[in-house]
N, C-alpha and C positions, 0 to 999 in steps of 0.2 A: 424442467423449464430452462429456456435459453434466453439470451438477450434479444429482445424484440426490436423492431425498427431498423432503419437503414441509415447509417451515420457517415457514409461517404469516405470510408477508411481503406478502400481497396488499394492494395499495393504499398501501404505505409509499412515501415519497419518499426517494430515495437520491442522493447526490452523490458521484461517484468522480473524483478528480483523476488526470490522466494516463490517462484511460479510453478512449482511441481506439486504442491499440495495446498489444502486449505483455501483461503480466500484468493491467494495468488493464482492457484490453478483455475479457479472460476474466471478471474480477470484475463488470464492468458487465453482460455477457451473463448471467452466473449470477444476479445479482440481478433482472434483467428476467425471466428464466425462472421466477423464484419469484413473479412478479406485482408487482414493484416498479415504480414510475414512476422512471426513472433519468435523471439528467443527468450529463454528463461534460465534462471540459475538457482542453485541450491547447494548446501554444504555436503549433501550426500546424494548419490544417484537416486533417481525417482524409482519407486517400487513399481509404478504403473506409468510408463512414459506416455506422453501425449503425442499421438501421431501427427506428423507434419510440423512439429514445433522443435526448434533447435535448442537442445538442453546443454548446459554447462555446469560443471561441478567445481566450486571454489568457495572461498570464504571472503565475502565482500568487506569484512572488517579489516582485511589486509589491503591497503591502498594500492599496492602494485598489482595484486590480483584483480581488483576492481577496475583499474585502468586498462589492464590487459584484456579483460572481458569486453569492455566497450570497443577497444581497437579491433578485436576479433570479429565482433558482430558487425561493426561498420565495414570492415574489409570484406566480409562474406556477403553482405547484402547491399553494399554500395552507399551506406549511410545509416542514420538513425533518425526517425521522426518522433518517436514516443518513448519516454522513459517512465515506468511506474515503479517508484520506490515503495515496494510492498513489504519486503522482508523486515521483520521486527518482532518484538515480544519481550516478555519478562516473566520470570517466576515470581510468585508472591513471597516477598522477604521483608520482615520488619526492618525499618530504616536503620536501627541500631545494630543490626546483624549483617548489613550489607558490607562485604569485604571490598577493599580497594580494587581487587581483581575483577569482582563482579560489576562494580560501578564502571570501571573502564570498559568492560565488554559490552555493557548495556548502552553506554553512550556511543561507542563505536558503531554498534549495530543500528541503533534507532535514530542517530543524528549525524555522526561523522561520515558513515558510509553513504547515506543519501547525498550529502554535500559532495563527497569525492566523485560519485557517479555523475552528479549534475555537472560538475566541473569538466569531467571527461567527455560528456556528450555535447557540451556547449559548442565547441568548434564545428562539430559535424552538423548540428542543427543550424548554426549561424550560416554555414556554407550553403545550406539548402533553403535559406530564406526564412527559417522559423522551425518551430516544433512545439511539442507539448510535454511538460514534465508534471507528473502527478505524484504527490507525496501522500501516502496513506497514514494519516494521523489517527487520533483516538480521542474519545471523550475523556480519557485520563489526562490528556494534555490541556483540557479546557476547564477542568474542575479538580478539586483536591483528590489525591490518589493514594490514600493510606494503604500500606502494604506493597505498593509499587511506586514509591516516591521518585526514584531515579528514572524509571520508565516514563512516568507522567511528566517529569521535568524535561526529558529528552523530546517527548512528543510536543510539548509546548515550544521548545526551541525549534522543532521542525516546522511548526506553523509560522513562527517568526521568520525563519529562513525562507519559507515559501514566499512570503510577501516581499522580503528584501530582494530575492532573486527576480521576482516578477517585475519590480520597479527597475532593477539594474539591467535586465536582459530584454525588456520589452522592445527596446529600439531595434533589437535583432530579430524581432518577430517570434520570440520564444515566450510562450505562455506557461506560467508556473502556478499550479493550484494545489490545494490540500483537500482531502476528503476526511472529515471527522467521522470515523466509523463507530457506530453504536454496537449494541449487543447482537452478535451474529451467531447463528446456529451453524457451526462448522463441524468437521469430523472430530475435533478435539473438545467440543463444547461440554461433553460429559465431565471432563476433568475440572471444569470451572463451575458449571451450573448444576451438575447432577444428572440423573437419568432422564429419560424422555418426559416423564411426568413432571419432574422439577423444571425442565426447560419449558414445558408448556405453561407452567405457573408463572415463570419469569415473563414469558411472552404475553400472557394475559395482563400483566402489570404495565405493559407498554401502551402508550396512547393509541397505537394502531392495532393493538391486540395480538401481536406476534413478534418474535425475534426476526432479525434480518436474515437474508440468505446471501450466498455468494453471488447469485445472479443480480440481487439488488445492488450490490457494490459494483459488479462488472458493468451494469447498465449505466451507472453514474460515470464510471471511467470512460466508457465509449462516448458518452455525450460530451464530456469535457474535452476529449480529443478531437471532436468533430468541428466542422465549420459552423454548426449551430451555436457553438460556444466561442466563436471567434473573438468576441470582445469581453471574454471572461478570463481574467488573470489576477492572481493575488487573492483569489477567493478561498474561503473556508466553507466548503459545502458540507452541511450536516446530513449524513445518511444514517439516521438513527431512529427512525420510526416515530419521530415527535419528541424524543428525549426520554430520559429515565424519570419515573416518578420517584419521589423521595424514599418510598418504602421498598423499592425493588431489591435493595441489598439484603433485606430480611429473607428474601426467597432464594438467594444464592447459596449454593452448597458451602458449608463451613462458616457462614457468617453468624 
C-alpha cells in the first residue's frame, strides 16, 4: 500500500531524518511518490538504499554534523521546503537506572537535534517564502511514560517546541506541526509487542481494530506538507487509530 491522493508536492525538496528504515523510510517513500526530491539521513548506511533518494550518513545529535547536512542538501537541491524530524526513540530503562550519558543522548536525539535542524532550515525556508516542518512526536509525550520517562519528557518538549516555533516563524510562511504517532507495526515491532499473534492482539485492542502502518503516518505527513493544510500550523495531529484503550498495556510483550 502506498500513499494515495495527490498533494501538489511536485518538485519540493524534503529532508527526512532517520529515513532509511522503519517509519522514516515510509515517509521518505511517500514524499518521493508525491514528486518530492527527497534526502534522508541515518547513523549507518542503509542496508537497502532507496532508489532516487539522496542518502547521508551522520549523527544528528552532533550539531555541526546536523548543520552541515542541511547546508549540503540545500546546496545540492537549491533549497529546502520540507523538514521531517523523524529520527528518535529510546530503550526501555527504569528511571532510576538511566545514566547521565543515556539521558543526554536521549534528549539530544529526541529534542535538541530537531531544534538544531529546524534552526538550520529556517533561513532556507524563509528565503523561499515558507516551508513545512513536521516533528514526529509520540503518545509517550502526551501521557505518562513509565519505563521511558526521559523519552516521554523529550517528546513532550518537542510538542511545546512545535507550537512555539509555529507562532514565532509563522510570519515567514513557515508552518510547524507535530504528529502524535500511536502504536505502529514496523519492522522492529516484534521487539516491543511480540510476534505476529501478539501484535494482532494489540491491534484488536485499538478503537479502529488494528495497529498503524508506515503508510498511515506517511499520508498524514504528505497532507500536512500540502496546500490543503495551508492554514494548519502549531497543530498536534494524532495519528493513533483513536487512541489506546487503558488495558492495551496488558497485551504488550513483557508487561
